VOPAZA-99193 format. One record per residue: chain; x, y, z of N, C-alpha, C, O in turn. Coordinates in steps of 0.02 Angstrom, whole numbers, plus 50000, padded with zeros to 5 digits. Example, Ala and Ser with C-alpha at 12.3 -4.5 7.8 and 13.67 -1.06 7.14 Angstrom:
% residues 2
SITE  chain    n_u    n_v    n_w   ca_u   ca_v   ca_w    c_u    c_v    c_w    o_u    o_v    o_w
SITE      A  50660  49716  50390  50615  49775  50390  50660  49835  50390  50712  49834  50423
SITE      A  50642  49888  50354  50684  49947  50357  50645  50002  50394  50670  50057  50402
//
This chain:
% residues 246
SITE  chain    n_u    n_v    n_w   ca_u   ca_v   ca_w    c_u    c_v    c_w    o_u    o_v    o_w
SITE      A  49775  58593  54624  49841  58585  54594  49856  58511  54582  49851  58471  54629
SITE      A  49874  58494  54522  49892  58425  54507  49967  58417  54501  50002  58464  54482
SITE      A  49991  58358  54516  50063  58346  54511  50086  58347  54438  50058  58312  54396
SITE      A  50138  58387  54425  50167  58390  54358  50210  58328  54346  50253  58312  54386
SITE      A  50197  58294  54290  50238  58236  54272  50294  58258  54226  50282  58291  54176
SITE      A  50355  58240  54243  50413  58257  54202  50438  58196  54165  50435  58140  54192
SITE      A  50463  58205  54105  50494  58152  54067  50559  58132  54102  50584  58170  54143
SITE      A  50587  58073  54086  50651  58053  54117  50706  58106  54107  50746  58117  54152
SITE      A  50707  58137  54050  50758  58189  54036  50750  58248  54083  50798  58270  54114
SITE      A  50689  58275  54089  50678  58333  54131  50683  58315  54206  50704  58356  54247
SITE      A  50664  58253  54222  50672  58233  54292  50746  58230  54312  50763  58247  54369
SITE      A  50788  58209  54266  50861  58209  54278  50887  58280  54286  50929  58293  54329
SITE      A  50861  58326  54245  50881  58397  54250  50860  58424  54318  50900  58457  54351
SITE      A  50798  58410  54339  50773  58434  54403  50816  58409  54461  50828  58445  54509
SITE      A  50840  58347  54456  50882  58317  54507  50944  58359  54521  50970  58359  54576
SITE      A  50968  58393  54469  51029  58434  54476  51016  58505  54499  51063  58544  54509
SITE      A  50952  58524  54507  50937  58591  54532  50942  58591  54608  50904  58555  54640
SITE      A  50986  58631  54637  50990  58634  54709  50932  58674  54738  50894  58705  54701
SITE      A  50925  58675  54805  50873  58716  54837  50893  58788  54827  50945  58810  54851
SITE      A  50850  58825  54793  50867  58895  54775  50808  58942  54787  50751  58920  54794
SITE      A  50824  59006  54791  50772  59057  54798  50735  59066  54731  50674  59070  54729
SITE      A  50774  59069  54676  50743  59082  54612  50775  59039  54557  50835  59041  54547
SITE      A  50734  59002  54521  50757  58960  54466  50733  58992  54400  50674  59010  54393
SITE      A  50779  58998  54352  50760  59021  54285  50766  58964  54236  50819  58933  54231
SITE      A  50712  58950  54201  50711  58897  54150  50706  58931  54081  50654  58959  54064
SITE      A  50760  58928  54044  50763  58964  53980  50739  58919  53923  50766  58864  53913
SITE      A  50688  58941  53887  50656  58898  53838  50616  58845  53873  50627  58786  53864
SITE      A  50569  58868  53914  50539  58826  53967  50495  58769  53942  50484  58720  53977
SITE      A  50468  58775  53881  50428  58722  53852  50371  58700  53897  50372  58645  53927
SITE      A  50320  58743  53903  50259  58730  53942  50269  58740  54018  50223  58728  54057
SITE      A  50327  58762  54039  50341  58778  54110  50334  58718  54156  50321  58727  54216
SITE      A  50341  58658  54130  50334  58598  54171  50388  58595  54226  50373  58580  54284
SITE      A  50450  58608  54205  50505  58604  54253  50499  58653  54310  50504  58633  54368
SITE      A  50490  58719  54296  50484  58765  54353  50423  58751  54396  50426  58760  54457
SITE      A  50368  58729  54366  50309  58711  54407  50326  58655  54455  50310  58660  54514
SITE      A  50358  58603  54431  50376  58547  54474  50428  58567  54527  50424  58544  54584
SITE      A  50476  58609  54507  50527  58631  54555  50495  58669  54614  50513  58659  54672
SITE      A  50447  58712  54598  50413  58750  54651  50368  58705  54692  50363  58712  54753
SITE      A  50334  58658  54659  50289  58613  54695  50324  58572  54748  50297  58561  54802
SITE      A  50384  58549  54733  50421  58506  54781  50466  58546  54827  50503  58517  54867
SITE      A  50465  58613  54822  50506  58653  54866  50578  58659  54846  50619  58682  54885
SITE      A  50594  58640  54785  50663  58646  54761  50680  58720  54747  50738  58741  54753
SITE      A  50629  58758  54728  50638  58829  54715  50580  58868  54748  50523  58847  54745
SITE      A  50598  58924  54780  50546  58966  54811  50504  59001  54757  50444  59009  54765
SITE      A  50538  59021  54704  50504  59053  54648  50540  59034  54583  50594  59004  54585
SITE      A  50510  59051  54527  50542  59032  54464  50523  59082  54408  50473  59117  54411
SITE      A  50566  59081  54357  50554  59120  54296  50553  59071  54238  50600  59032  54229
SITE      A  50500  59072  54199  50495  59030  54140  50504  59075  54079  50461  59117  54064
SITE      A  50559  59067  54044  50574  59109  53987  50554  59077  53922  50570  59019  53910
SITE      A  50520  59114  53879  50500  59090  53813  50518  59142  53760  50514  59202  53773
SITE      A  50539  59120  53702  50561  59166  53650  50505  59183  53600  50512  59229  53561
SITE      A  50450  59145  53602  50395  59157  53555  50328  59162  53593  50319  59131  53646
SITE      A  50281  59201  53565  50216  59209  53599  50176  59145  53609  50142  59138  53660
SITE      A  50180  59097  53562  50143  59036  53568  50162  58996  53631  50120  58982  53673
SITE      A  50227  58978  53637  50249  58945  53699  50237  58986  53761  50223  58958  53814
SITE      A  50243  59052  53756  50230  59096  53814  50158  59087  53838  50145  59081  53898
SITE      A  50112  59086  53790  50041  59077  53808  50029  59010  53841  49994  59006  53892
SITE      A  50059  58957  53814  50049  58890  53842  50080  58884  53911  50050  58854  53956
SITE      A  50139  58913  53921  50171  58912  53987  50129  58950  54038  50120  58927  54094
SITE      A  50103  59008  54018  50060  59048  54062  49998  59009  54082  49977  59011  54140
SITE      A  49970  58973  54033  49910  58932  54046  49925  58878  54097  49885  58868  54143
SITE      A  49981  58845  54090  50000  58790  54135  50014  58816  54206  49995  58785  54255
SITE      A  50049  58872  54210  50064  58901  54276  50000  58921  54311  49992  58910  54371
SITE      A  49953  58950  54273  49889  58970  54302  49850  58909  54326  49820  58910  54379
SITE      A  49849  58856  54285  49815  58794  54302  49841  58764  54367  49803  58735  54406
SITE      A  49906  58772  54379  49936  58745  54440  49928  58792  54500  49949  58774  54555
SITE      A  49899  58849  54489  49890  58897  54544  49955  58928  54568  49963  58943  54627
SITE      A  50002  58938  54520  50069  58961  54539  50086  59029  54510  50145  59046  54506
SITE      A  50037  59067  54489  50050  59133  54457  50087  59181  54504  50123  59225  54481
SITE      A  50078  59172  54570  50111  59217  54618  50183  59196  54631  50220  59232  54665
SITE      A  50204  59138  54604  50272  59114  54618  50313  59100  54555  50375  59095  54559
SITE      A  50280  59095  54499  50315  59084  54435  50298  59140  54387  50239  59151  54371
SITE      A  50349  59175  54365  50342  59231  54318  50359  59207  54247  50416  59188  54234
SITE      A  50311  59207  54203  50322  59186  54134  50340  59248  54093  50301  59296  54090
SITE      A  50399  59247  54061  50423  59307  54027  50441  59292  53954  50465  59238  53938
SITE      A  50430  59341  53912  50448  59335  53841  50515  59370  53830  50525  59427  53848
SITE      A  50562  59333  53799  50628  59363  53786  50675  59310  53756  50662  59250  53758
SITE      A  50729  59335  53728  50778  59292  53694  50832  59271  53745  50870  59313  53769
SITE      A  50834  59207  53760  50886  59181  53805  50884  59214  53874  50832  59219  53905
SITE      A  50942  59235  53897  50949  59264  53963  50926  59336  53967  50932  59368  54019
SITE      A  50900  59363  53911  50870  59430  53912  50809  59433  53958  50788  59487  53979
SITE      A  50779  59375  53974  50721  59373  54018  50740  59391  54090  50696  59408  54130
SITE      A  50804  59387  54106  50826  59406  54174  50836  59482  54176  50865  59511  54130
SITE      A  50813  59513  54229  50814  59586  54233  50878  59615  54261  50894  59673  54251
SITE      A  50915  59573  54297  50979  59596  54325  51025  59537  54338  51003  59480  54341
SITE      A  51088  59552  54347  51137  59499  54360  51120  59464  54426  51107  59496  54477
SITE      A  51121  59399  54425  51110  59361  54486  51037  59355  54507  51023  59330  54561
SITE      A  50990  59378  54465  50920  59372  54484  50900  59299  54495  50861  59284  54540
SITE      A  50929  59255  54454  50915  59183  54461  50973  59149  54499  51031  59158  54481
SITE      A  50955  59110  54550  51006  59072  54587  51029  59010  54549  51085  58986  54558
SITE      A  50986  58985  54506  51003  58928  54462  50970  58940  54394  50914  58964  54390
SITE      A  51006  58923  54342  50981  58932  54274  50982  58865  54238  51034  58832  54235
SITE      A  50925  58846  54211  50920  58785  54170  50913  58805  54097  50871  58846  54079
SITE      A  50955  58775  54055  50947  58781  53982  50948  58709  53956  51001  58678  53955
SITE      A  50891  58685  53936  50884  58615  53917  50846  58606  53851  50805  58647  53832
SITE      A  50862  58550  53817  50824  58533  53757  50844  58571  53695  50804  58577  53649
SITE      A  50904  58597  53693  50928  58633  53634  50995  58604  53612  51026  58565  53648
SITE      A  51017  58624  53553  51083  58602  53529  51139  58637  53570  51130  58692  53596
SITE      A  51195  58605  53573  51251  58632  53611  51275  58699  53587  51294  58742  53626
SITE      A  51274  58709  53521  51295  58774  53492  51249  58830  53517  51272  58883  53536
SITE      A  51183  58816  53517  51135  58868  53539  51143  58881  53613  51140  58939  53634
SITE      A  51152  58829  53653  51162  58840  53726  51223  58883  53739  51221  58930  53779
SITE      A  51278  58868  53706  51340  58907  53715  51329  58978  53692  51354  59025  53724
SITE      A  51292  58988  53638  51278  59055  53613  51235  59095  53664  51247  59154  53676
SITE      A  51184  59062  53692  51142  59095  53743  51183  59116  53803  51175  59171  53829
SITE      A  51227  59072  53825  51270  59087  53883  51318  59145  53867  51327  59190  53908
SITE      A  51346  59144  53808  51394  59197  53788  51359  59265  53785  51384  59315  53811
SITE      A  51302  59267  53753  51266  59331  53744  51238  59357  53810  51230  59418  53819
SITE      A  51223  59312  53857  51192  59334  53918  51234  59326  53981  51208  59327  54036
SITE      A  51300  59319  53972  51342  59303  54030  51344  59358  54082  51361  59346  54140
SITE      A  51326  59420  54063  51324  59474  54112  51263  59469  54157  51258  59507  54206
SITE      A  51216  59424  54142  51158  59414  54184  51168  59357  54234  51125  59345  54277
SITE      A  51225  59321  54228  51237  59263  54272  51276  59286  54333  51330  59316  54327
SITE      A  51249  59272  54393  51283  59291  54454  51341  59244  54470  51345  59188  54444
SITE      A  51386  59268  54513  51445  59228  54530  51427  59164  54568  51465  59116  54565
SITE      A  51370  59164  54602  51350  59104  54640  51295  59065  54604  51268  59017  54632
SITE      A  51279  59086  54544  51227  59050  54505  51250  58981  54485  51308  58972  54465
SITE      A  51206  58932  54490  51221  58864  54467  51190  58856  54398  51132  58874  54387
SITE      A  51228  58829  54351  51204  58814  54284  51188  58739  54278  51228  58696  54298
SITE      A  51129  58724  54250  51110  58656  54236  51093  58653  54161  51043  58682  54139
SITE      A  51134  58620  54123  51130  58622  54050  51119  58553  54021  51151  58504  54042
SITE      A  51073  58549  53974  51059  58484  53943  51056  58494  53868  51003  58507  53840
SITE      A  51114  58487  53834  51115  58493  53762  51089  58430  53729  51101  58374  53753
SITE      A  51053  58438  53673  51030  58380  53635  51085  58354  53588  51081  58298  53564
SITE      A  51135  58395  53575  51190  58377  53531  51249  58423  53545  51242  58472  53581
SITE      A  51307  58407  53518  51368  58447  53524  51384  58466  53597  51397  58524  53614
SITE      A  51382  58415  53640  51398  58426  53711  51468  58456  53721  51476  58498  53765
SITE      A  51519  58435  53682  51585  58465  53692  51585  58541  53684  51625  58575  53717
SITE      A  51542  58568  53641  51539  58640  53633  51518  58675  53697  51544  58728  53713
SITE      A  51472  58645  53734  51449  58673  53797  51506  58669  53850  51519  58718  53885
SITE      A  51537  58612  53854  51592  58604  53902  51649  58652  53887  51679  58680  53933
SITE      A  51663  58662  53823  51717  58707  53804  51701  58779  53825  51745  58815  53849
SITE      A  51639  58800  53817  51620  58867  53838  51629  58873  53914  51655  58923  53938
SITE      A  51606  58824  53951  51612  58827  54024  51685  58834  54046  51702  58877  54086
SITE      A  51728  58792  54020  51798  58791  54039  51831  58858  54021  51868  58886  54061
SITE      A  51819  58882  53961  51852  58944  53938  51825  59005  53974  51857  59058  53971
SITE      A  51768  58999  54007  51739  59056  54043  51743  59048  54118  51708  59083  54155
SITE      A  51787  59003  54141  51802  58998  54212  51753  58959  54255  51751  58968  54316
SITE      A  51715  58914  54223  51668  58873  54260  51698  58803  54274  51740  58778  54237
SITE      A  51675  58773  54328  51694  58705  54345  51634  58658  54337  51580  58672  54363
SITE      A  51644  58605  54301  51591  58555  54293  51590  58513  54357  51635  58473  54369
SITE      A  51538  58522  54397  51534  58490  54463  51501  58422  54461  51516  58379  54503
SITE      A  51457  58411  54412  51424  58346  54408  51395  58337  54337  51382  58385  54301
SITE      A  51386  58275  54319  51356  58257  54254  51316  58194  54262  51328  58153  54306
SITE      A  51266  58186  54217  51227  58126  54217  51209  58109  54145  51210  58152  54101
SITE      A  51192  58047  54133  51170  58025  54067  51104  57988  54076  51097  57948  54122
SITE      A  51056  58002  54031  50989  57974  54039  50962  57955  53971  50975  57987  53921
SITE      A  50924  57901  53971  50893  57876  53910  50819  57894  53909  50783  57886  53959
SITE      A  50796  57920  53852  50725  57936  53844  50704  57917  53773  50727  57948  53725
SITE      A  50663  57867  53766  50646  57842  53700  50707  57814  53666  50742  57771  53693
SITE      A  50720  57838  53605  50779  57815  53568  50838  57862  53575  50888  57855  53540
SITE      A  50833  57908  53621  50886  57959  53627  50922  57953  53695  50892  57933  53745
SITE      A  50986  57970  53694  51026  57972  53756  51047  58044  53765  51075  58075  53720
SITE      A  51032  58071  53825  51047  58141  53840  51098  58146  53897  51101  58103  53941
SITE      A  51137  58200  53895  51184  58214  53948  51164  58279  53984  51143  58327  53952
SITE      A  51169  58279  54050  51154  58337  54090  51218  58360  54126  51254  58320  54155
SITE      A  51231  58425  54123  51292  58453  54150  51275  58505  54203  51236  58551  54190
SITE      A  51304  58499  54262  51297  58550  54314  51364  58586  54322  51417  58554  54326
SITE      A  51362  58652  54326  51426  58690  54330  51419  58747  54381  51365  58775  54390
SITE      A  51476  58763  54413  51478  58815  54464  51541  58858  54453  51590  58836  54422
SITE      A  51538  58918  54480  51598  58960  54483  51625  58959  54555  51593  58932  54600
SITE      A  51683  58989  54565  51709  58994  54633  51771  58952  54644  51822  58978  54667
SITE      A  51766  58887  54629  51825  58845  54636  51871  58855  54575  51849  58878  54523
SITE      A  51933  58838  54583  51981  58848  54529  51966  58800  54471  51970  58739  54480
SITE      A  51947  58827  54413  51931  58782  54357  51993  58749  54329  52048  58778  54332
SITE      A  51986  58690  54303  52042  58657  54272  52029  58646  54198  51972  58636  54178
SITE      A  52081  58648  54159  52073  58636  54088  52057  58563  54076  52081  58519  54112
SITE      A  52016  58551  54026  51998  58483  54010  52032  58461  53946  52043  58502  53901
SITE      A  52050  58398  53942  52078  58371  53882  52023  58365  53829  51964  58369  53845
SITE      A  52042  58355  53767  51992  58346  53714  51947  58286  53727  51887  58291  53717
SITE      A  51974  58228  53749  51929  58172  53766  51880  58189  53823  51823  58167  53822
SITE      A  51903  58228  53872  51858  58248  53927  51803  58295  53903  51746  58291  53924
SITE      A  51822  58340  53858  51771  58384  53829  51720  58344  53789  51661  58361  53789
SITE      A  51742  58293  53756  51698  58252  53715  51654  58207  53757  51594  58204  53747
SITE      A  51684  58171  53805  51649  58119  53842  51623  58142  53910  51581  58110  53940
SITE      A  51649  58199  53934  51628  58225  53999  51676  58203  54054  51688  58143  54063
SITE      A  51705  58251  54092  51753  58233  54144  51724  58192  54201  51758  58149  54229
SITE      A  51660  58205  54219  51628  58167  54271  51598  58102  54245  51605  58049  54276
SITE      A  51567  58106  54188  51537  58045  54158  51589  57992  54145  51577  57933  54157
SITE      A  51647  58012  54119  51698  57963  54103  51728  57931  54165  51757  57877  54161
SITE      A  51723  57964  54223  51747  57934  54285  51694  57890  54318  51710  57842  54353
SITE      A  51630  57908  54308  51575  57868  54338  51568  57800  54304  51552  57750  54337
SITE      A  51578  57798  54238  51572  57736  54199  51504  57704  54206  51498  57644  54216
SITE      A  51452  57744  54200  51383  57720  54199  51373  57672  54141  51399  57684  54086
SITE      A  51335  57617  54150  51324  57570  54095  51296  57603  54032  51313  57583  53976
SITE      A  51253  57653  54041  51225  57688  53982  51279  57728  53946  51279  57733  53885
SITE      A  51325  57756  53984  51382  57792  53956  51425  57744  53916  51445  57759  53860
SITE      A  51440  57685  53944  51481  57635  53909  51446  57614  53845  51479  57607  53793
SITE      A  51381  57603  53848  51343  57581  53789  51345  57635  53735  51354  57620  53676
SITE      A  51336  57698  53755  51337  57753  53707  51403  57755  53668  51403  57760  53607
SITE      A  51459  57750  53704  51523  57759  53671  51546  57696  53634  51584  57699  53587
SITE      A  51522  57637  53656  51535  57576  53617  51498  57580  53550  51525  57561  53498
SITE      A  51436  57605  53552  51398  57615  53490  51431  57666  53446  51435  57657  53385
SITE      A  51456  57719  53475  51491  57771  53437  51555  57744  53406  51572  57761  53349
SITE      A  51590  57702  53442  51651  57671  53417  51636  57629  53354  51671  57633  53304
SITE      A  51582  57590  53358  51564  57549  53300  51542  57592  53241  51559  57577  53183
SITE      A  51505  57645  53255  51482  57689  53201  51541  57724  53167  51543  57730  53106
SITE      A  51589  57747  53207  51647  57781  53178  51686  57733  53133  51710  57753  53080
SITE      A  51693  57672  53154  51728  57623  53113  51695  57614  53046  51728  57610  52995
SITE      A  51627  57612  53046  51590  57605  52983  51597  57668  52940  51605  57663  52879
SITE      A  51595  57726  52972  51603  57789  52935  51671  57792  52902  51677  57812  52844
SITE      A  51723  57773  52938  51790  57775  52911  51798  57727  52852  51831  57744  52803
SITE      A  51768  57669  52856  51770  57621  52801  51738  57651  52739  51765  57646  52684
SITE      A  51680  57683  52748  51645  57714  52692  51684  57773  52663  51687  57781  52602
SITE      A  51714  57813  52706  51752  57871  52682  51813  57850  52642  51830  57882  52591
SITE      A  51845  57797  52664  51906  57775  52629  51891  57747  52559  51935  57739  52517
SITE      A  51827  57733  52548  51806  57707  52482  51776  57760  52437  51751  57745  52383
SITE      A  51779  57824  52459  51747  57878  52419  51797  57922  52383  51777  57971  52352
SITE      A  51860  57906  52387  51909  57948  52353  51953  57984  52403  51947  57973  52464
SITE      A  51997  58028  52379  52045  58060  52422  52044  58136  52415  52097  58168  52413
SITE      A  51984  58165  52410  51980  58238  52406  52000  58269  52473  52003  58235  52524
SITE      A  52014  58333  52472  52035  58368  52533  51982  58365  52586  51997  58356  52645
SITE      A  51919  58372  52566  51864  58369  52613  51858  58300  52646  51847  58294  52706
SITE      A  51865  58248  52605  51861  58179  52631  51919  58165  52679  51909  58134  52731
SITE      A  51978  58187  52661  52037  58176  52703  52030  58211  52771  52051  58183  52821
SITE      A  51999  58270  52772  51987  58305  52835  51938  58266  52878  51946  58261  52939
SITE      A  51886  58239  52846  51836  58200  52883  51868  58136  52911  51855  58116  52968
SITE      A  51910  58105  52871  51945  58044  52894  51989  58060  52954  51988  58024  53004
SITE      A  52025  58114  52950  52069  58133  53006  52029  58147  53070  52049  58125  53124
SITE      A  51974  58185  53064  51933  58201  53122  51902  58138  53153  51901  58131  53215
SITE      A  51877  58093  53111  51846  58033  53137  51898  57985  53166  51884  57952  53216
SITE      A  51956  57982  53137  52010  57940  53165  52030  57964  53234  52040  57925  53279
SITE      A  52034  58030  53241  52054  58059  53305  52002  58043  53360  52020  58023  53415
SITE      A  51938  58051  53343  51886  58035  53391  51886  57961  53408  51878  57942  53466
SITE      A  51895  57918  53358  51896  57846  53369  51954  57827  53414  51947  57784  53457
SITE      A  52011  57859  53405  52070  57844  53447  52058  57865  53519  52078  57829  53565
SITE      A  52026  57922  53529  52010  57944  53597  51964  57893  53632  51974  57877  53691
SITE      A  51914  57869  53596  51866  57821  53625  51902  57756  53642  51892  57728  53696
SITE      A  51942  57731  53596  51978  57668  53608  52028  57675  53665  52037  57629  53704
SITE      A  52061  57732  53669  52108  57743  53724  52072  57742  53792  52098  57716  53841
SITE      A  52012  57771  53793  51973  57771  53855  51958  57699  53877  51969  57682  53935
SITE      A  51934  57658  53831  51916  57589  53849  51978  57546  53863  51975  57500  53904
SITE      A  52033  57561  53831  52095  57526  53846  52118  57542  53917  52139  57498  53955
SITE      A  52115  57606  53935  52134  57627  54002  52087  57599  54055  52109  57579  54109
SITE      A  52023  57598  54038  51974  57570  54085  51987  57496  54096  51984  57471  54152
SITE      A  52003  57460  54042  52019  57389  54048  52081  57377  54089  52083  57329  54128
SITE      A  52131  57419  54081  52193  57412  54120  52180  57425  54194  52209  57392  54237
SITE      A  52137  57475  54209  52121  57490  54279  52085  57431  54312  52099  57413  54368
SITE      A  52037  57402  54275  52000  57345  54302  52047  57285  54313  52039  57247  54361
SITE      A  52095  57276  54268  52142  57221  54276  52186  57231  54337  52200  57184  54374
SITE      A  52207  57293  54348  52248  57307  54408  52209  57294  54471  52236  57267  54519
SITE      A  52144  57313  54471  52103  57301  54531  52095  57225  54543  52097  57201  54600
SITE      A  52085  57189  54488  52075  57116  54495  52137  57082  54521  52132  57039  54565
SITE      A  52197  57100  54495  52259  57068  54516  52280  57090  54586  52318  57056  54619
SITE      A  52255  57149  54607  52272  57173  54674  52243  57129  54729  52269  57126  54784
SITE      A  52187  57096  54711  52156  57050  54760  52193  56985  54764  52173  56941  54802
//
């Protein structure tokens, strides 16, 4: 058995997986994550779900190579259909997909998710869509992280049921309730870059005419830009209060 190497993105996802009896990795992509989780004792067993025969074959090959066929079950199915009953998985990972697809998978398969199941979600885009699904379905976002891999910045979201969920504001849905409080340097860099990009987009839009479609885009971008600027203004005010308190 050789040690499975995970990319920075998947290593961050693994960090959010608690010690569980059974981990389900939906869209497992070669089964690297479940193999590593079992290797280090993070999961007693795992399910690697694949939606197509090609990835299923490759995941099965990797699990066999690692000598983990007795602990990792590679299954063919669409999303959470690979789970045979509610609560079969103590933790569910859905990573490396768009936020719309992740929310769709959760919605279609929510009857397979146990009340004590932990969700670890890593959308490649449209993160607010994932957070909105969680909040509207009674989940609490317990932790978040941001990680850089190559030229991309990814966000990882951990969510649980049980505690009383709270509604999130639109800026929290967009930027993340935990990430915006942590103020990680990578998080600050991401949103400063987004602020600059939105300013450029708005300048270009204002020079393209005043059609209804353009006006809607201007309004949406102005709103997002205002949320970002308000966040940094509040952050600056908090830092100033801390400085003067000394």
